[in-house]
N, C-alpha and C positions, 0 to 999 in steps of 0.2 A: 555453455553458459546461456541462459535465457535472458533476453532483453527485458528490462523492467519498465522502460519508458516507451510508449507507442511512437511519439514523435515530439517536435519542439513545442507544438501548441499545448499538448497535454502537460508537458514539463513546465510551460509558463504558468498555467493555472495552479499546479501544485506549488511552484515557487512563490506565487503570489501569497498563498496561505502561510508560507514560511516567513514572508516579509511584512505581513499585514500589521504587525506591531509598530512599523515605521510609518504607516499612513498618518498624515497630518504633520509629519516632520518637514522641515525645509530641505528637501533632498533632490538630488539629480541622479538619473540613471545613466551609466556610461556603457554603452554596448561595445563589446570587443569584437572587432571585425564582423564579418557577415553572419556568422553562426549565432552571435549574441543578439542580433537585431530583431528577428521574429519574436524571441522570448522577452526582450526588453520592451518591445512595442506593446505587448499584452500588459506587462507590468505597469508601463506608463499610464495606460488607459484606465486600468483597475485601481491603481494606488494613487493616481492624480499627480505623478511626477513628470517633469520634462525629460526629454531623452536626448543625449549626445551621442554621436557615432564615432568611434575610434576606428581607424583603418590601417591595415598593414601596408606600408610603402617601402620598397626596397629593403626588406628584411627588418625594418624598424617600424614600431607602430607610432603613428602620429595623429594628432588631432586633425579632423577634417573641418576646415573653415569654410565660411561662405565663399571665399575666393577659390578654394580647392573644388568646391561643389560646381562652381560655374565652369571649370576646366574639365571636369569629368564628363563621361559619356552621360546619357540623359542625367540630369542633376540628381545625384544620389542623396544629397541632403537639402531638404527645402529650408530648414531653419536649424542652427546648431546653438542650443542653449550654452550658456558659459557658467561654469561654477564659481561660486563665491567663497571666500575664506570663511570658515566656521560652518559651512553647509555639510549635511550628510551626503556622502558620495557612495553610490552602489555600482560597483563594476560587475558586468553581467556577461556570462558566455555560456555556451551550451555544453561545455566540458573543459577538461584541463589538458587536452591534448597538446596545445601549443604553449608550454610552460613559459618560454622566453616572451612570447607575445603578452601573456597575462601579467608577467613580472613587469614589463614595460608599461602596460596600462596602469598597474598599481603604482608605479613610480610617478606617472603623470598625474594621477589622482592625488597621491600624497603631496606633490609639490604644490598643490592648491590649498593646502593647509585646511583640511576638512575637520569638522568636529568629530566625525565618525567615518571610518572608511570600511565598507562592507564588500566582500567578494562573494557574489551570488552565482552559484553554478547548478546546473541540473544534474550533471554527471562529473564526478571527481575521481580521478585515479589516485589511489592512496599515497604513493611516493611524492607525486607532484603536489598534491594538497598539502601534505606536511611541509614542504618548503615554502609554499605560498602563504601559509598561515602566519609566518613571521612578518609578512609584509602588509597584512590587513589587520584592523582591530577586530574583525569578526569574519568568519568564513561560513557561509550556509550553503548547503548542497543537499540534493534530494537522495542521492546514492553514491556509494563508493564500493563497488564489488571488488573483493579482495584479489580476484584472480584476472580481472579485466586487464588487458594490454593495450586496448584502444577505446576511445569514447564511443566509436561506432558500435561497439559490443554491448553497450548500454541501451541502445535504441532499437526498436523494430525498424523504423524508417528514419533515415537522416540524409535527405537529398541535399545537394549543394544549394546555396542561396544566391539567386541571380540579382544583378543590379537593379532590375525592375522590382523585384520583391523588396530589396532594401529601401528603394525610393518610396514604395507604397507603404511600408511599414512606418518609416520615418514621418511621412505625411499623416498617417493615422495617429501616431503618438504626439505629434506637435501641431495640432490643427491651427 
């Protein structure tokens, strides 16, 4: 199978087009773990939404607070916006490889009582997407190759995201 997306950056620009109709809404982006941060950072800058980072901790996803950031190696989060009831929440990741992590992120988002809960993905594995679709009001993705077994198959390059890259992306998204 040939990869359809060159990298996370090109995926972010394409995903911006798919989310453009939400521009002007009272919305918050919620990046799921490291892979969602580079994409969410671009979305935040282009759509004008604040960005919150959700991080995997001990197998569970948890919200990264200011206090957590102070305890982390160089501060991963400069500022963590907080969702308000009735706001549009957009949960973002680079793919659906970690279904449990995405489901946990959607539960966190849903508990904040959003007006609209959107799951935005660059690459979606068909079976996983079908299960997650029941947890969000809308699921937007760029591609869902029917024979893909891993998200990595959907990208030409998908390098790991470092702490420094997360910190830089968060600063850029939340000046």
